[in-house]
Every structure is written in C-alpha cells, then in structure tokens.
N, C-alpha and C positions, 0 to 999 in steps of 0.2 A: 238286707243287703250286708253280706260280708266285707269290710276291707282291709285289704292285707296290701302288704308292702315287700315286693323281691329283691331282693338284693342279688344282682346276676352281670355278667359280662356275654358281650355278642359271642353268639358259638355254642352257648353252655349248655349240653345236654339234658344235664342233671336239673337244672332250673326248667325248661321244657317236659322233662318228667315230674318235676313237684308238681309244677300247675297242672299237668293233666289228672295228676292223682287227687289234689286238691276238690276240684272240678268234679272227679267221677265220686269222693268222699263224702261231700259236702251237698249233692245236688240242690245248691240254693247258687241267686246268682252272686258272681263274687265282682267288688271293684277293685281290680290290680295297678298299684303303683309300681314300675319296674324301675330302678335305681340301678343305674350304670355304675357300676365302681370303678373301673378303668378311667373315669372323666374327673377322678377326682383323688388328688393321693392321701388325702386323710382315709376317704373309705378305702382305695385300694389297700392300705395298710391295714385298716380294721379287719376286711373282708376278703380279702383278694384271695386268700388259702383257704377259705372258709364257706364261700359259697357255694350251692344256693343257701340264702338266709332267709328264712319268713320272718315277719314280724306283723302285730295284730296293731290295731289301734292305739294299745297302749303303751305300745313300746315292746312288749315281750317277744323274745325272739326264739325261733328254733333252728337249729343248724343240724345240719344234719337229717333235713326232712327228708330226702328222698328214700330213707330206710321207712318202710312201711309202718313198723310197730311205734316209733319213736312221731311218727305223723299222727297216725290215729291218736294217740295219748294226747296230744297236743290240741289239737282237733276237738277230741271228749270234753277236754278239760273246759274248754269254751264253749260247750252245748252244740258244736258243729257236723260233728260226726254224725251222718247217717249210717245207722246199724245197719239197715236191710241194703245199702249200697256196699259196706265193708263186708256183707256175706256173699253180696252177689259176687264181688272182687276176689275172695277166698275158694269160692265153689270153681272143682275143675272144667275145663272148657269141656264139650263132648266132642272126642274126636270121631270125624268121620272118613270111610274113606273116599280116594279121589272114585269122580265118577269115570267108569270104565276100567276099575280095578278089579281086581278079583284075588282069591289066596288059594294057594294049593301047597301041602305039605307045611305049612307054617310059614310061605313065603308070602310076600306080595307082590303082587306084577300089575303092570298099568296095562289096558287095554290097547 
C-alpha cells in the first residue's frame, strides 16, 4: 500500500485532480493523509501558495504534482508508476458521433 500525505485546503480543485491522477497512474491502494493547511499558521505559511503538495512516507515532497510529467517522474522514481496506466491516459479517446446525428457536406447535424 502506498502512503501519501496531501497538503491541501477546502475546495482545492487542483488537489482533487492530483488525487485522481495518482489513483489512476498507480493502480494500487493508497492510504491518504490529508492535511488542511488553513488550520495551522505554520502550515499555511509553508504551503499556502504551493498547494497541492504531495509527500511520501520519507517526507519527500512534490510541488506542482498536477503537472503530469512531474507527477509521473515522481511516481516512477518510487517504483509506483503503472506504465500501462500512463499509456492508457495518454492515448487519444475515441470520438463517436452523437446518436441520431449525421454529417452532410462536412457539417454535423443532430437527428
């Protein structure tokens, strides 16, 4: 099991995105410890403008982990990155036409 600490604050959309990406890229159980930085002046001074910050059990931190490349490098260095999951994430999604839709003269219409 991977144990991670996420320095966050309420309503942080980047934090939610980071959690989802970590879960998708590791495909392993994760024990999350979420630390609310707004409740502590010291944490707020240290992390307030840097969140989300991700930390492993050894205290190694990743700032800006919502950037896919840096997150993958950080996970890979710990042996947690599932390369197949990364490949799935990077492959383009299939675009399907809406049901009842049709195309005429290069324009799409709904049925």
